[in-house]
KOLFIVO-726053 format. One record per atom (N, C-alpha, C): x, y, z negated; residue in one letter. Coordinates in nm, 3 decimals, always signed. Layout:
residues N
[[X; Y; Z]; A] ...
END
This chain:
residues 81
[[+11.403; +15.653; -11.000]; M] [[+11.387; +15.614; -11.138]; M] [[+11.239; +15.595; -11.171]; M] [[+11.158; +15.686; -11.120]; L] [[+11.014; +15.677; -11.146]; L] [[+10.955; +15.552; -11.082]; L] [[+11.005; +15.514; -10.966]; A] [[+10.956; +15.393; -10.900]; A] [[+10.991; +15.268; -10.980]; A] [[+11.109; +15.266; -11.039]; A] [[+11.150; +15.151; -11.120]; A] [[+11.061; +15.138; -11.244]; A] [[+11.031; +15.249; -11.306]; V] [[+10.942; +15.247; -11.423]; V] [[+10.802; +15.203; -11.382]; V] [[+10.754; +15.252; -11.267]; A] [[+10.620; +15.215; -11.220]; A] [[+10.613; +15.066; -11.187]; A] [[+10.717; +15.012; -11.126]; V] [[+10.719; +14.869; -11.093]; V] [[+10.723; +14.785; -11.220]; V] [[+10.806; +14.824; -11.315]; A] [[+10.816; +14.748; -11.440]; A] [[+10.684; +14.752; -11.517]; A] [[+10.622; +14.868; -11.525]; L] [[+10.495; +14.880; -11.595]; L] [[+10.385; +14.802; -11.524]; L] [[+10.382; +14.808; -11.391]; A] [[+10.283; +14.733; -11.315]; A] [[+10.302; +14.583; -11.333]; A] [[+10.425; +14.538; -11.336]; L] [[+10.452; +14.396; -11.355]; L] [[+10.405; +14.349; -11.492]; L] [[+10.435; +14.426; -11.594]; V] [[+10.393; +14.387; -11.730]; V] [[+10.242; +14.383; -11.741]; V] [[+10.175; +14.482; -11.684]; V] [[+10.028; +14.485; -11.691]; V] [[+9.969; +14.370; -11.610]; V] [[+10.024; +14.344; -11.493]; Q] [[+9.971; +14.239; -11.407]; Q] [[+9.991; +14.100; -11.467]; Q] [[+10.101; +14.078; -11.532]; V] [[+10.130; +13.944; -11.583]; V] [[+10.068; +13.920; -11.720]; V] [[+10.058; +14.025; -11.803]; S] [[+10.014; +14.002; -11.940]; S] [[+9.869; +14.042; -11.968]; S] [[+9.821; +14.149; -11.911]; V] [[+9.687; +14.200; -11.945]; V] [[+9.581; +14.154; -11.846]; V] [[+9.605; +14.168; -11.718]; L] [[+9.502; +14.144; -11.617]; L] [[+9.456; +13.999; -11.604]; L] [[+9.538; +13.897; -11.632]; P] [[+9.483; +13.761; -11.626]; P] [[+9.369; +13.737; -11.725]; P] [[+9.367; +13.812; -11.833]; H] [[+9.259; +13.797; -11.930]; H] [[+9.132; +13.869; -11.885]; H] [[+9.144; +13.957; -11.789]; L] [[+9.030; +14.032; -11.737]; L] [[+8.988; +13.984; -11.599]; L] [[+9.030; +13.865; -11.561]; S] [[+9.001; +13.814; -11.427]; S] [[+8.852; +13.785; -11.412]; S] [[+8.806; +13.799; -11.289]; W] [[+8.667; +13.771; -11.258]; W] [[+8.663; +13.658; -11.157]; W] [[+8.621; +13.541; -11.203]; R] [[+8.618; +13.419; -11.122]; R] [[+8.755; +13.385; -11.064]; R] [[+8.858; +13.409; -11.141]; G] [[+8.993; +13.376; -11.100]; G] [[+9.062; +13.481; -11.017]; G] [[+8.996; +13.592; -10.989]; V] [[+9.054; +13.699; -10.908]; V] [[+9.113; +13.804; -10.999]; V] [[+9.241; +13.835; -10.977]; V] [[+9.312; +13.933; -11.058]; V] [[+9.361; +14.045; -10.967]; V] [[+9.341; +14.171; -11.004]; P] [[+9.392; +14.281; -10.921]; P] [[+9.545; +14.278; -10.913]; P] [[+9.598; +14.320; -10.801]; D] [[+9.742; +14.321; -10.779]; D] [[+9.793; +14.463; -10.794]; D] [[+9.842; +14.495; -10.912]; V] [[+9.887; +14.630; -10.942]; V] [[+10.021; +14.659; -10.874]; V] [[+10.105; +14.559; -10.862]; C] [[+10.234; +14.579; -10.794]; C] [[+10.214; +14.615; -10.647]; C] [[+10.114; +14.557; -10.585]; L] [[+10.081; +14.592; -10.448]; L] [[+10.042; +14.740; -10.437]; L] [[+9.966; +14.787; -10.534]; L] [[+9.927; +14.928; -10.534]; L] [[+10.047; +15.021; -10.552]; L] [[+10.145; +14.978; -10.631]; V] [[+10.266; +15.059; -10.649]; V] [[+10.345; +15.066; -10.519]; V] [[+10.352; +14.955; -10.447]; V] [[+10.424; +14.954; -10.320]; V] [[+10.353; +15.041; -10.217]; V] [[+10.222; +15.034; -10.212]; V] [[+10.146; +15.119; -10.119]; V] [[+10.165; +15.266; -10.155]; V] [[+10.163; +15.297; -10.284]; A] [[+10.185; +15.436; -10.327]; A] [[+10.325; +15.483; -10.291]; A] [[+10.424; +15.395; -10.302]; A] [[+10.561; +15.431; -10.262]; A] [[+10.569; +15.455; -10.113]; A] [[+10.495; +15.378; -10.036]; G] [[+10.493; +15.397; -9.891]; G] [[+10.426; +15.528; -9.852]; G] [[+10.324; +15.566; -9.925]; L] [[+10.257; +15.692; -9.895]; L] [[+10.339; +15.812; -9.942]; L] [[+10.414; +15.796; -10.049]; A] [[+10.492; +15.907; -10.104]; A] [[+10.628; +15.924; -10.038]; A] [[+10.686; +15.815; -9.989]; G] [[+10.820; +15.822; -9.932]; G] [[+10.824; +15.767; -9.791]; G] [[+10.942; +15.729; -9.750]; D] [[+10.957; +15.674; -9.615]; D] [[+10.950; +15.521; -9.619]; D] [[+10.966; +15.460; -9.504]; T] [[+10.951; +15.315; -9.490]; T] [[+11.059; +15.239; -9.565]; T] [[+11.182; +15.287; -9.556]; R] [[+11.292; +15.216; -9.623]; R] [[+11.274; +15.215; -9.774]; R] [[+11.229; +15.328; -9.830]; F] [[+11.205; +15.335; -9.974]; F] [[+11.093; +15.239; -10.014]; F] [[+10.986; +15.235; -9.937]; A] [[+10.874; +15.146; -9.968]; A] [[+10.915; +15.000; -9.957]; A] [[+11.000; +14.968; -9.859]; M] [[+11.047; +14.830; -9.846]; M] [[+11.136; +14.791; -9.964]; M] [[+11.218; +14.882; -10.009]; L] [[+11.304; +14.856; -10.125]; L] [[+11.220; +14.835; -10.251]; L] [[+11.122; +14.920; -10.271]; V] [[+11.033; +14.904; -10.387]; V] [[+10.955; +14.774; -10.374]; V] [[+10.910; +14.740; -10.254]; G] [[+10.838; +14.615; -10.233]; G] [[+10.924; +14.493; -10.261]; G] [[+11.049; +14.498; -10.219]; F] [[+11.138; +14.386; -10.246]; F] [[+11.163; +14.371; -10.396]; F] [[+11.187; +14.481; -10.464]; A] [[+11.212; +14.475; -10.609]; A] [[+11.088; +14.424; -10.683]; A] [[+10.972; +14.477; -10.649]; A] [[+10.849; +14.433; -10.715]; A] [[+10.821; +14.287; -10.685]; A] [[+10.839; +14.246; -10.561]; G] [[+10.815; +14.107; -10.524]; G] [[+10.911; +14.010; -10.590]; G] [[+11.036; +14.050; -10.599]; L] [[+11.134; +13.963; -10.665]; L] [[+11.102; +13.948; -10.813]; L] [[+11.062; +14.057; -10.876]; L] [[+11.023; +14.048; -11.017]; L] [[+10.898; +13.963; -11.035]; L] [[+10.803; +13.974; -10.944]; L] [[+10.683; +13.889; -10.951]; L] [[+10.719; +13.742; -10.928]; L] [[+10.814; +13.715; -10.839]; D] [[+10.854; +13.577; -10.815]; D] [[+10.922; +13.516; -10.936]; D] [[+10.991; +13.596; -11.014]; L] [[+11.065; +13.544; -11.128]; L] [[+10.990; +13.555; -11.260]; L] [[+10.871; +13.613; -11.259]; A] [[+10.790; +13.626; -11.381]; A] [[+10.749; +13.486; -11.428]; A] [[+10.735; +13.467; -11.559]; P] [[+10.713; +13.333; -11.615]; P] [[+10.598; +13.251; -11.561]; P] [[+10.478; +13.302; -11.534]; P] [[+10.376; +13.207; -11.487]; P] [[+10.386; +13.170; -11.340]; P] [[+10.500; +13.197; -11.277]; A] [[+10.515; +13.168; -11.134]; A] [[+10.518; +13.016; -11.111]; A] [[+10.440; +12.971; -11.014]; D] [[+10.436; +12.829; -10.983]; D] [[+10.460; +12.805; -10.834]; D] [[+10.538; +12.892; -10.773]; H] [[+10.566; +12.882; -10.630]; H] [[+10.714; +12.908; -10.605]; H] [[+10.754; +12.889; -10.482]; A] [[+10.894; +12.911; -10.446]; A] [[+10.928; +13.060; -10.454]; A] [[+11.046; +13.090; -10.503]; A] [[+11.088; +13.229; -10.515]; A] [[+11.107; +13.289; -10.377]; A] [[+11.054; +13.407; -10.358]; G] [[+11.069; +13.477; -10.232]; G] [[+10.938; +13.507; -10.162]; G] [[+10.831; +13.440; -10.201]; R] [[+10.703; +13.462; -10.133]; R] [[+10.651; +13.604; -10.156]; R] [[+10.646; +13.645; -10.280]; W] [[+10.598; +13.780; -10.311]; W] [[+10.694; +13.884; -10.258]; W] [[+10.823; +13.857; -10.266]; A] [[+10.921; +13.953; -10.215]; A] [[+10.901; +13.976; -10.066]; A] [[+10.883; +13.871; -9.990]; L] [[+10.861; +13.886; -9.846]; L] [[+10.730; +13.958; -9.818]; L] [[+10.625; +13.920; -9.889]; A] [[+10.494; +13.982; -9.866]; A] [[+10.496; +14.131; -9.897]; A] [[+10.559; +14.171; -10.007]; L] [[+10.559; +14.312; -10.043]; L] [[+10.657; +14.394; -9.959]; L] [[+10.760; +14.332; -9.905]; V] [[+10.848; +14.402; -9.811]; V] [[+10.770; +14.432; -9.683]; V] [[+10.689; +14.337; -9.638]; V] [[+10.607; +14.360; -9.520]; V] [[+10.505; +14.471; -9.546]; V] [[+10.445; +14.471; -9.664]; V] [[+10.351; +14.577; -9.701]; V] [[+10.422; +14.712; -9.702]; V] [[+10.542; +14.718; -9.756]; G] [[+10.618; +14.843; -9.755]; G] [[+10.654; +14.887; -9.615]; G] [[+10.679; +14.794; -9.527]; W] [[+10.714; +14.827; -9.389]; W] [[+10.592; +14.880; -9.312]; W] [[+10.478; +14.819; -9.338]; V] [[+10.355; +14.861; -9.270]; V] [[+10.313; +14.997; -9.322]; V] 
END
């Protein structure tokens, strides 16, 4: 439950607040940090599940201009590593 809240909060902050604080177009990836924290706190399967959920939500967030699945795949790999 805590991971779901952390992913949702990270997604909202990343999509709504951080683009206004970008430096030369670079925006911090808070969802990536949540996946890494899940990997450090739990096992690989849990981190991969959190990575898939966070990535899928990032793929479906409104300013997305790419094919769905890119972030999901990338964050699943991060959770696996």
